[in-house]
DRENDO-1510 file (C-alpha; in Angstrom, 1 decimal, always signed):
<recs>
REC; n; res; u; v; w
REC; 1; UNK; +151.0; +171.0; -31.1 .
REC; 2; UNK; +148.0; +169.3; -29.5 .
REC; 3; UNK; +147.4; +169.8; -25.8 .
REC; 4; UNK; +146.7; +166.9; -23.5 .
REC; 5; UNK; +143.6; +167.3; -21.5 .
REC; 6; UNK; +143.9; +164.0; -19.7 .
REC; 7; UNK; +144.0; +164.7; -15.9 .
REC; 8; UNK; +145.8; +161.4; -15.2 .
REC; 9; UNK; +148.8; +162.4; -17.4 .
REC; 10; UNK; +149.0; +165.8; -15.8 .
REC; 11; UNK; +148.8; +164.4; -12.3 .
REC; 12; UNK; +152.2; +162.7; -12.5 .
REC; 13; UNK; +155.5; +163.7; -14.2 .
REC; 14; UNK; +156.9; +161.2; -16.7 .
REC; 15; UNK; +159.5; +160.3; -14.0 .
REC; 16; UNK; +156.9; +159.6; -11.4 .
REC; 17; UNK; +154.9; +157.5; -13.8 .
REC; 18; UNK; +158.0; +155.5; -14.8 .
REC; 19; UNK; +158.7; +154.9; -11.1 .
REC; 20; UNK; +155.1; +153.8; -10.3 .
REC; 21; UNK; +155.0; +151.5; -13.3 .
REC; 22; UNK; +158.4; +150.0; -12.6 .
REC; 23; UNK; +157.5; +149.4; -8.9 .
REC; 24; UNK; +154.2; +147.7; -9.9 .
REC; 25; UNK; +155.8; +145.6; -12.6 .
REC; 26; UNK; +158.3; +144.4; -10.0 .
REC; 27; UNK; +155.5; +143.5; -7.6 .
REC; 28; UNK; +153.7; +141.6; -10.3 .
REC; 29; UNK; +156.8; +139.7; -11.3 .
REC; 30; UNK; +157.2; +138.7; -7.6 .
REC; 31; UNK; +153.7; +137.2; -7.6 .
REC; 32; UNK; +151.4; +140.0; -6.5 .
REC; 33; UNK; +147.8; +139.5; -7.6 .
REC; 34; UNK; +146.4; +141.5; -10.6 .
REC; 35; UNK; +144.2; +144.5; -9.7 .
REC; 36; UNK; +142.2; +144.2; -12.9 .
REC; 37; UNK; +140.5; +141.2; -14.4 .
REC; 38; UNK; +142.3; +139.7; -17.3 .
REC; 39; UNK; +141.3; +136.7; -19.3 .
REC; 40; UNK; +143.7; +134.0; -20.3 .
REC; 41; UNK; +143.5; +135.2; -23.9 .
REC; 42; UNK; +144.5; +138.8; -22.8 .
REC; 43; UNK; +147.4; +137.5; -20.8 .
REC; 44; UNK; +148.6; +135.4; -23.7 .
REC; 45; UNK; +148.3; +138.4; -26.0 .
REC; 46; UNK; +150.4; +140.5; -23.6 .
REC; 47; UNK; +152.8; +137.5; -23.3 .
REC; 48; UNK; +152.5; +137.9; -19.5 .
REC; 49; UNK; +154.5; +141.1; -19.7 .
REC; 50; UNK; +154.3; +142.6; -16.2 .
REC; 51; UNK; +155.1; +146.1; -17.5 .
REC; 52; UNK; +152.2; +146.0; -19.9 .
REC; 53; UNK; +149.9; +144.7; -17.2 .
REC; 54; UNK; +151.1; +147.5; -14.9 .
REC; 55; UNK; +150.3; +150.0; -17.6 .
REC; 56; UNK; +146.8; +148.6; -18.0 .
REC; 57; UNK; +146.3; +148.9; -14.2 .
REC; 58; UNK; +147.6; +152.5; -14.3 .
REC; 59; UNK; +145.2; +153.4; -17.1 .
REC; 60; UNK; +142.3; +151.8; -15.2 .
REC; 61; UNK; +143.2; +154.0; -12.1 .
REC; 62; UNK; +143.4; +151.1; -9.7 .
REC; 63; UNK; +147.0; +151.4; -8.5 .
REC; 64; UNK; +147.2; +152.1; -4.7 .
REC; 65; UNK; +150.3; +154.2; -5.0 .
REC; 66; UNK; +150.8; +157.8; -4.0 .
REC; 67; UNK; +153.6; +160.3; -4.8 .
REC; 68; UNK; +154.8; +162.7; -2.1 .
REC; 69; UNK; +156.4; +165.8; -3.3 .
REC; 70; UNK; +158.4; +168.1; -1.1 .
REC; 71; UNK; +157.0; +171.7; -0.9 .
REC; 72; UNK; +158.7; +174.8; +0.3 .
REC; 73; UNK; +156.4; +175.0; +3.4 .
REC; 74; UNK; +157.5; +171.4; +4.4 .
REC; 75; UNK; +161.1; +172.4; +4.1 .
REC; 76; UNK; +160.6; +175.5; +6.2 .
REC; 77; UNK; +158.7; +173.5; +8.9 .
REC; 78; UNK; +161.5; +170.9; +9.0 .
REC; 79; UNK; +164.0; +173.7; +9.4 .
REC; 80; UNK; +162.0; +175.3; +12.2 .
REC; 81; UNK; +161.7; +172.0; +14.1 .
REC; 82; UNK; +165.5; +171.5; +13.9 .
REC; 83; UNK; +166.1; +174.9; +15.3 .
REC; 84; UNK; +163.9; +174.2; +18.3 .
REC; 85; UNK; +165.8; +171.0; +19.1 .
REC; 86; UNK; +169.1; +172.9; +19.3 .
</recs>
């Protein structure tokens, strides 16, 4: 089994990547501007598929989206702040 050494694929889980791509594809379908330059020929080749365009933007590393993951320390800090309020 080959190991993947691509940092980008290890940075996000498959679920996070799906969420990012879906959100960006929705933005594109609602008229958001492309973040990469695509020629008319490239767009016609992709058949103006917003998900494929979002994948190209993701692979280029230009998507301005971040993923916040909960950590045990955050959970503990939230619990402490709730105790102080009581």
